[in-house]
Structures are given as structure tokens and as C-alpha cells.
N, C-alpha and C positions, 0 to 999 in steps of 0.2 A: 191837519194830521191825517194819517192813514192807519186804519186798524184792520186786522184780519181776524175773523172769528171762524173757527173750524169745529164748533160744538165740543168744547172740552169737558162739559159736565155730563155727557151721556153715560159714562161708566160710574158716576157718583151715586146713582140710584136716588136722586133727589126728587121729591114730589114736584109736580108741575108748577104749583104756586110758588115754591121756593126758587125754582129756576127762573120764573117770571120776575120775582123780586130781585134776584141777583143780576139778571140781564137788564132789567129795568134800570137798576142803579148805574150799570155800565153805560147804557144808552143815555141816561140823564147827563152823565159826565161828558160824553162825546157831544151831545146836543148843545153844550155851552160853547162850542168852538165852530162858528160858521165856516162852511166850506169843507169841513172834515168828511172823510169818506170811510165807510165800512165795507170791506169785501167779506161777504158771508157765504160760506160753502156748507151746505147742509147735507145730511144723508139723503139717499134717494127716496126713502119711504117715510121719513120722519124728520121734522125740524124742531129744534129747541126754541128758536125765536120766531114766533109767528109774525107775518107781515103786519098784522094789526098792531102789535106792540111797537114795531119800528115806526109805523105811521103815527101812532099815539105819541111817541116821543119826538115827533117833528121831522123824521127823516123821510127822504123822497127816493123812491126806486129810480135809478138812472139807467141801469143795464141789467140784463139777466141772460145767461147762457147755460148750456148743459156741458159738463166737463167730466172726464174720466179721472176723478180724484183717486180712485183705487186701482188705476191702471188696468192690468190684464183682467182683474176680477170684474170691473165694469164691462169690459169688452165681451167677456164670456157670457155674462148675464144679459147683455144688451140694455142695461139700465144705467143711466148716468146721473150725476149729482148736479143740483142747481147751484150755480155760482151767481150771486147777486151783488151789485154795487149800489149801496145806499149812501145818500149825501145829506148833510145838514145844509139847508139853504143858506146861501150867502146873504149878508145884510146889505141891501142896496141903500146907499146914502145919496141924498140929493146933492147935485154939484153946488159948491160954494163959489163965491166971487173970486176966491184965491185959486180955485182949480180951473177956472175958465180961461 
């Protein structure tokens, strides 16, 4: 599966622990699907999902780039948003006699 997270909770005024609980539940659900990818684009100065939570839930950072998520606003300020691709590791199974 492929999931995009663009920090939908920032305007909800939730405490950090509540956001961690909510995002943790989402990440637990995604982590049950080996090979799944999360594309996570955070704000330039703040992120709702810490890298430590993603790693704690078993995801691995595969790529990270800076993007102009807010277009002209980013260009005017000269500050760009992190876009990260996190993946649930695939389960490797040993070959069986039937697959050889």
C-alpha cells in the first residue's frame, strides 16, 4: 500500500501526546503490511510525526528530499519542506523446494 501524510492534525490544537497516540495507531496499522510506503511531507519548521516514532513502529527511511509544498511561499522565504519516504520492510522468506 501507499499512504500520503501531510500533517492533517496541525490545526486541531491537539496535545503532542494525543497526536503521538493517533499517529502511532495509524503507523501500527500500516506496519502490518510489509512493503507499504508512507510519503510524509512535514512543515518546514515543525513535524507532527517524529522520525523516532516512525522507526519505533518498524518503518525505514528510504528517501528524503526538500520540496516547495507551498509553492511561491516557499520560494519567497527560501525555506522548503521535507518530503520523506518511509517503508515497512518486506518479509523475506527462504526459498522452498517448489520455488527452486
